[in-house]
N, CA and C of each residue as an Amber inpcrd file, in Angstrom:
protein
   249
  13.3990000   4.1340000   7.7940000  12.5490000   3.8710000   6.4810000
  11.7360000   2.6110000   6.7880000  10.5620000   2.9700000   6.0910000
  10.0250000   1.5370000   6.3940000   8.9820000   1.3030000   4.8760000
   8.8760000   0.5450000   4.7950000   8.4170000  -0.2180000   3.5680000
   7.3110000  -1.4740000   3.8620000   6.1700000  -1.3320000   2.7700000
   5.2000000  -2.3710000   3.2220000   4.8110000  -2.8860000   1.9370000
   4.0510000  -3.9360000   1.5650000   3.1080000  -4.2890000   0.3300000
   2.2350000  -4.7000000   0.8470000   1.1750000  -4.6040000   0.0670000
  -0.1510000  -4.9380000   0.0610000  -0.5120000  -5.4830000  -0.7180000
  -1.6820000  -6.6880000  -0.7050000  -2.5240000  -7.2320000  -1.7840000
  -3.6970000  -6.8780000  -1.3160000  -4.4590000  -6.2940000  -2.7090000
  -5.7100000  -5.7850000  -2.5530000  -6.6510000  -6.7210000  -3.5540000
  -7.5410000  -6.8380000  -3.0770000  -8.8030000  -7.6050000  -3.9940000
  -9.8650000  -6.7760000  -4.2400000 -10.5290000  -6.7250000  -5.3320000
 -11.6020000  -5.9310000  -5.7130000 -12.2030000  -6.6730000  -7.0270000
 -13.1610000  -5.9480000  -7.5610000 -13.7720000  -6.6210000  -8.5120000
 -13.3880000  -6.1680000  -9.7080000 -13.1220000  -7.0110000 -10.9860000
 -11.8290000  -6.4550000 -12.0190000 -12.4300000  -5.4760000 -12.5970000
 -13.9330000  -5.0200000 -12.8030000 -14.4370000  -3.9850000 -13.5160000
 -13.8650000  -2.7350000 -12.8990000 -13.5300000  -2.8100000 -11.7830000
 -12.9940000  -1.4110000 -11.1150000 -11.6170000  -1.3100000 -10.7130000
 -10.9100000  -1.7280000 -11.5900000  -9.1300000  -1.9160000 -11.6060000
  -8.9030000  -0.2570000 -11.7950000  -9.6290000   0.3770000 -12.8430000
  -9.0780000   1.8580000 -12.9350000  -9.4120000   2.6750000 -12.0900000
 -10.3520000   2.7940000 -11.2450000 -11.0480000   3.2070000 -10.1100000
 -10.0590000   2.9910000  -9.0230000  -9.8990000   1.8510000  -8.6900000
  -8.8270000   1.4050000  -7.5990000  -7.3100000   1.9570000  -7.9870000
  -7.0520000   1.8530000  -8.9280000  -5.6230000   2.4630000  -9.2890000
  -5.5340000   3.7210000  -9.1730000  -6.4710000   4.6560000  -9.6180000
  -6.6140000   6.2840000  -9.3670000  -6.4820000   6.2640000  -7.4520000
  -7.5420000   5.3660000  -7.0570000  -7.3000000   5.4260000  -5.4480000
  -6.0760000   5.4930000  -4.9960000  -5.4720000   4.4850000  -5.4570000
  -4.2510000   4.2880000  -4.7140000  -3.2300000   5.2000000  -5.0880000
  -3.3430000   5.8590000  -6.0250000  -2.3400000   6.7480000  -6.6940000
  -2.3350000   8.1890000  -5.6510000  -3.3620000   8.1800000  -5.3760000
  -4.1450000   9.2670000  -4.2670000  -3.2220000   9.0960000  -2.8970000
  -2.9110000   8.3330000  -2.7730000  -2.5340000   7.5560000  -1.5430000
  -0.9170000   8.0780000  -1.1300000  -0.7920000   9.0790000  -0.2120000
   0.8650000   9.3610000  -0.1820000   1.4570000   8.3570000   0.1860000
   2.6660000   7.9700000  -0.4730000   3.7260000   7.0270000  -0.5760000
   3.6200000   5.8720000  -1.5720000   2.0580000   5.6030000  -1.9840000
   1.6650000   4.4570000  -2.3280000   2.1160000   4.2890000  -3.8050000
   2.2360000   2.9810000  -4.1660000   2.3830000   2.9630000  -5.9010000
   1.9630000   1.4500000  -6.4170000   1.4750000   1.3990000  -7.4230000
   1.2620000   0.0690000  -8.1160000   2.3080000  -0.4460000  -8.4420000
   2.5330000  -1.7770000  -8.0050000   3.6920000  -2.6290000  -8.6350000
   3.0970000  -3.7610000  -9.6920000   1.5720000  -3.8450000  -9.5530000
   1.4400000  -5.1290000 -10.5020000  -0.1920000  -5.1180000 -10.1150000
  -0.8750000  -5.4900000 -11.6150000  -2.2650000  -5.4580000 -11.2520000
  -2.6380000  -6.8640000 -12.1700000  -3.3660000  -7.7310000 -11.8940000
  -3.8800000  -8.6570000 -12.5490000  -5.4370000  -8.4730000 -12.9860000
  -5.5700000  -9.5730000 -14.0950000  -6.6760000  -9.0640000 -14.6090000
  -7.8040000 -10.1750000 -13.7420000  -7.7840000 -10.7670000 -12.7010000
  -8.7260000 -11.2770000 -11.9020000  -9.2170000 -10.7110000 -10.7070000
  -8.7090000  -9.0600000 -10.6260000  -9.1310000  -8.2800000  -9.3830000
  -8.0310000  -8.0820000  -8.3060000  -6.7370000  -8.4260000  -8.3950000
  -5.8840000  -8.4030000  -7.4540000  -5.1660000  -7.0450000  -7.7500000
  -4.0210000  -6.6360000  -6.7700000  -3.2590000  -5.6350000  -7.2680000
  -2.3480000  -5.7600000  -5.7770000  -1.2410000  -5.7230000  -6.3740000
   0.1450000  -5.3910000  -5.5580000   0.7270000  -3.9400000  -5.3710000
   0.4850000  -3.3520000  -3.9160000   0.8320000  -2.1790000  -3.6810000
   1.9760000  -1.6100000  -2.6840000   3.0110000  -1.1270000  -3.0510000
   4.0240000  -0.7050000  -2.3540000   3.8330000   0.5860000  -1.6980000
   4.1760000   0.6470000  -0.3760000   4.0880000   1.8510000   0.3980000
   5.4440000   2.2970000   1.0360000   5.9210000   3.3980000   0.6550000
   7.0390000   3.8740000   1.4370000   7.0420000   5.0580000   2.4410000
   7.4330000   5.1630000   3.5530000   7.1790000   6.2750000   4.2390000
   7.8580000   7.5030000   3.7830000   7.3740000   8.7050000   4.0230000
   8.2530000   9.9260000   3.7680000   7.7570000  10.9420000   4.6770000
   8.1580000  12.0680000   4.4870000   8.0040000  13.2150000   5.1940000
   6.6840000  13.8010000   5.1900000   6.0770000  13.8240000   6.4400000
   4.5970000  14.3930000   6.7280000   3.6190000  13.1270000   6.9460000
   3.7140000  11.8100000   6.5810000   2.9400000  11.1120000   6.8700000
   3.6130000   9.7660000   7.0870000   2.8790000   8.8500000   7.8950000
   3.2470000   7.4670000   8.2170000   2.7710000   6.5230000   7.5620000
   3.4320000   5.3200000   7.4820000   2.9530000   4.1710000   6.6560000
   1.8720000   3.6980000   6.9780000   1.6490000   3.7280000   8.4350000
   0.1450000   2.8830000   9.0710000  -0.7750000   3.8930000   8.4340000
  -0.6360000   5.3550000   8.1900000  -1.7340000   6.0460000   7.7850000
  -2.0330000   6.0150000   6.5220000  -0.9160000   5.7220000   5.5800000
  -1.3830000   5.1230000   4.3130000  -1.8870000   3.8800000   3.9400000
  -1.4810000   2.6530000   4.7230000  -2.4100000   1.5610000   4.7170000
  -3.8130000   1.8520000   5.1550000  -3.9570000   2.8490000   6.0690000
  -5.6500000   3.0160000   6.2780000  -6.4660000   3.2550000   5.1270000
  -5.5960000   4.6190000   4.6880000  -6.2820000   4.9930000   3.4700000
  -6.3460000   4.2970000   2.3530000  -5.3880000   3.5350000   2.0990000
  -5.8360000   2.2570000   1.1090000  -6.9720000   1.1650000   1.5020000
  -7.2770000   1.1430000   2.6380000  -8.3190000   0.1400000   3.0100000
  -9.5350000   1.0680000   2.6090000  -9.6330000   2.2550000   2.4890000
 -10.7760000   3.4340000   2.4560000 -10.9710000   3.4910000   0.8790000
 -10.2850000   3.1810000   0.1570000 -10.2300000   3.2850000  -1.3350000
 -11.7260000   2.4950000  -1.8610000 -12.3040000   3.2350000  -2.5550000
 -13.6950000   2.7870000  -3.2070000 -13.4300000   1.5220000  -4.2310000
 -14.0980000   0.5980000  -3.6660000 -14.1450000  -0.8030000  -4.5260000
 -13.2340000  -1.9680000  -4.1020000 -12.2680000  -1.4390000  -3.1260000
 -11.3410000  -2.3470000  -2.2620000 -12.3310000  -3.1800000  -1.5240000
 -11.9440000  -4.5440000  -1.5020000 -12.9150000  -5.5900000  -0.9060000
 -12.0040000  -5.8760000   0.3180000 -10.5100000  -6.1560000  -0.0240000
  -9.6330000  -6.6470000   0.9790000  -8.2610000  -6.1090000   0.7960000
  -7.5150000  -6.1730000   1.8570000  -6.4650000  -5.6750000   2.0140000
  -5.2750000  -6.6810000   2.7710000  -4.3110000  -7.2070000   2.2940000
  -3.6110000  -8.0460000   2.9680000  -1.9740000  -7.4770000   3.0150000
  -1.8650000  -7.4360000   4.2470000  -0.2400000  -6.9970000   4.2610000
   0.8930000  -8.2270000   3.9780000   1.7720000  -7.9040000   3.2470000
   2.4440000  -9.1460000   2.8460000   3.7870000  -9.3020000   3.0280000
   4.2720000  -7.9570000   3.1220000   5.7330000  -7.7120000   3.3280000
   5.7710000  -6.3320000   4.3790000   6.7600000  -6.3850000   5.1840000
   7.0820000  -5.0940000   6.0950000   8.7850000  -5.0630000   6.3600000
   9.1080000  -3.7850000   6.0950000  10.5110000  -3.5980000   6.6510000
  10.7070000  -2.4950000   6.9170000  11.3830000  -2.4270000   8.2400000
  12.1880000  -1.4190000   8.8440000  13.1720000  -1.3140000   9.1510000
  13.9710000  -0.5220000   9.0400000  15.1910000   0.0340000   9.5230000
  15.5600000   0.3780000  11.2470000  14.2690000   0.7660000  11.6730000
  14.4500000   1.4900000  12.6580000  14.9800000   0.8890000  13.5020000
  14.7950000  -0.7760000  13.9530000  15.7470000  -1.3690000  15.0190000
  17.2870000  -1.4340000  14.7530000  17.8290000  -1.4170000  13.5980000
  19.1290000  -1.2390000  13.2410000  19.6900000  -0.0730000  13.5070000
  18.8440000   0.7810000  13.3040000  19.3630000   2.4420000  13.8030000
  19.5750000   2.6460000  15.0120000  18.7100000   1.7690000  15.9300000
  18.8260000   2.0910000  17.2950000  19.9590000   1.2530000  17.8100000
  20.3890000   0.2370000  17.3360000  21.3910000  -0.6360000  17.5770000
  22.7700000   0.0160000  17.4150000  22.9920000   1.1100000  16.2330000
  24.0810000   1.5690000  15.9430000  24.2070000   2.9080000  16.9200000
  23.3230000   3.3490000  17.3140000  23.2830000   4.6640000  18.4430000
  24.0220000   3.8130000  19.8780000
């Protein structure tokens, strides 16, 4: 399992367009939106797509000016240790 959180920046007047663009990305959900044009997005991996692909798709959402990776979790290393 992989989970990441991103901080997006955009002009506040584009909040709804950015929210809709993020909703179209596999595994992505909006956790928080501020009035000054910032959004926290969570991405979780799933069948048929990788977290890295979803991150790239979020970068391409119209009106997004910047994306910062703020948190990353992966339990793959733990699973390898158990094997």
